[in-house]
N, C-alpha and C positions, 0 to 999 in steps of 0.2 A: 573792262575798267573805264570809267568816265571821269574826266577832270571837272571839278566844280570850281568856278572862279570864286576867289575869296580875297577880300582886302585884309590888311594886317590884323584888324580887330576880329573879323570872323575867323581868321586863322588862329588867333589867340583862343577863341572859344573852342575851336576844334582840339587844340592842345589840351585844354582842361577836360574836354570829354574823354580823350584817350586816357588821360590820367585817372579820371574817375572810373572808366572801364577797367583799367588795371587794378585799381583798389578793390573794386567789386569782385573781380576774378579771384584775387588773392584771398579776400574775405570769405568767399564760398568754399574755396579749397580748404582753408583753416577750419571753417565751420563743420565741414564734412568730417575732417580729420578728427576733431574733438568729439563729434557724434559717435564715430566709430570706436575711438580709443579715448575715454574720458580724460580731458586735460584742461584744468581750470584756467591755466595761463593763456592757452589758446583761445578759449571762449572769451575771456576778458579782452583780449586783443582784437578779436572780431567785433566786439561790441564797441570798442574805442574806434575802430576803423569806420564804423557806420557814422559816427560823428563827423569824421573827416570828409566822408562822401557827402553827407548833408551840407557841410561848409562849402564844398566845391559847388554843389547845386545852387546854393544861395548866391555864391560869387557869380555864376552863370546867369542867374535871374537879373542881378544888378547890371552885368554887362549887356544883357539882352535889352534892357530899357534904354541903355546908352545907345546901342547899335540901332535900335528902332528909330530913334530920333535922328540919327545921322544918316541913315540909308532909306528914309521914308519913300523916296521916289524910285528906288531900285527894286523891281519886282523879284528878280532872281535872288538878290541879297536877302530880302524879307522872307522869301520862301526857305532859303537856307537857314536863316536865324530861327524861324519858327520850328523847323525840323530839329535843329540842334536843341532847342529848349525842350521839345517833347522827348527827345532821346535822353536828355539829362534827367527828366522826370522818371522815365522807365529805369534808368540806372540807379536813381536814388531808391526806387522801390525794390530793386534787386538787392541793394545793400541792406535795406530793412529786412528782406527775407533771410539773408545770411545771418543777420543779427538775431532774428527769431529762432533760428536753428541753434546758434550758440547759446542763447538764453535757455533754451530747453536742456541742452547739454549741461549748463551751469546749474540749473535748477535741480537736476538729478545727481549731480556729482557728490560723492565719488562713484556712485553707481552709473550704470549705462542708461541712457534715455530709451534705448531700443532693445528688444529681445535679441539674443545672440543669433537665432535662426534668420533674422532679418538683416543682419549685417551685410551679407553679400549683395542684397538688393539695393541697400543704401549706398554701398560702395559704387555700384553700377550707376545709381543716380548722381552721385558726385562726379563720376567720370563723365557722364553725358553733360552735366551742368558746366564742367570745365571746357568740354569740347564745343558747346554752343557759344560759350563766351569767347573762346580763341577765334571762332569764326566771326563772331561779332566785332572783335578788335580788328581782324583783318579787313573787314568790310569798312570800318571807320578810318583805318589808316590809308586804305588804298581807293576809297570811294568806289568800291566794287559791288554793284548790284547783282552780279552773276552769282553771288553766293546765297542768293534767296533760296534756291531749291535745297541746297545742302543744310542750311539753317532749319528749314521747315522739316526736313527728314529727321534731323536730330531731335527737334521738338516732338515729332512723332514717337521716337524712341522713349523720350521721357514719359509721355502719355501712356505708353504701353506699361512701363514700369509702374506708373501710378495706379493703373487698372489692376495690375498684379498685386500690389500691395492691398488693395480693397479686397481682392478675392481671399488673400490670406487672413485679413482681419475678420471677414464675415464668415469664414469657414466654421463649421461646427467643432472643429478641433482646436479652435483658438483658446489657449489656456492661460492668458496672461492678464485677464481682467479688463473691465471697461475703461479704467484710467489709462492703461498702457494702449488700449485700442484707440482711444481719442488722441493720445500723444502721437502714435505712429501715423495716424490719418492726417493730423495736422502737419507733421514733418513732411510727409510725402507731398502734401498739397504745396508746401513752400517750395519744394524743388520743382514741381509742376509749373507753378507760377513764374519761377525764375526763368525757365525755358520759354514760356509764353511772352515774357517781356523781351527776350531776345528777338523773338519773331516780330513783335511790335516795333523794335528798333530797326529791323531790316526793312520793314514796310515804310518807316519814315525815311530811311536811306534811299529806297527807291523813288519816293516822292521828291526828295531833295535833288537827286541826280537826274531824273527824267522829267520832272514836272507833272507826272501823271499821279492822280489821286491814289494814295497808298492802299485804299480799300479794294482797288482793282486787283491787287495781288492775292486777295483771299481766294479767288476762283482757282488759283494754281495749286491749292493744297490738295 
């Protein structure tokens, strides 16, 4: 774990990031839940949460402009600020992905958006999504770049589930039609992209903590 120096304003941005990450984690948990068991109220709640996440992102953008003006000569502070803004961008997109899942569940309600035989796979995807966000939150709170490997391995689990979903949809025995195949493929992609953004956040964290270009971490995968 490495300490990152931060003034009060940068500390305030960090608090907002953690709030944003908590909102996104809860949104994905609820989105998965209403996908597995159709629930219109939960789906609507996730969609509303996405608005909150967007508002926090906009607040951070405004704060970023102010901080850039007041810390223009502080290289470390500017690096931290840029990393925080890019992390916020990834979190905003993760919130969008949770909302996409909730909208798919709402569109099919009261029916399920996924065939019954795929429920266990999507349950695992939801579990992996929650795990990767729990790790991301821990990294944000503790400024801990050592979680890189664990987050990357969790992303690999999601990639494997995404490939498994493709195999099922493309198998000769698929009996749910083209529309369902498209829905399932998109939903699986949303989960896969969610985990990818967690990896992106961790790369930004490594850059913020060590000062090394985040792209250097790609070779560790």
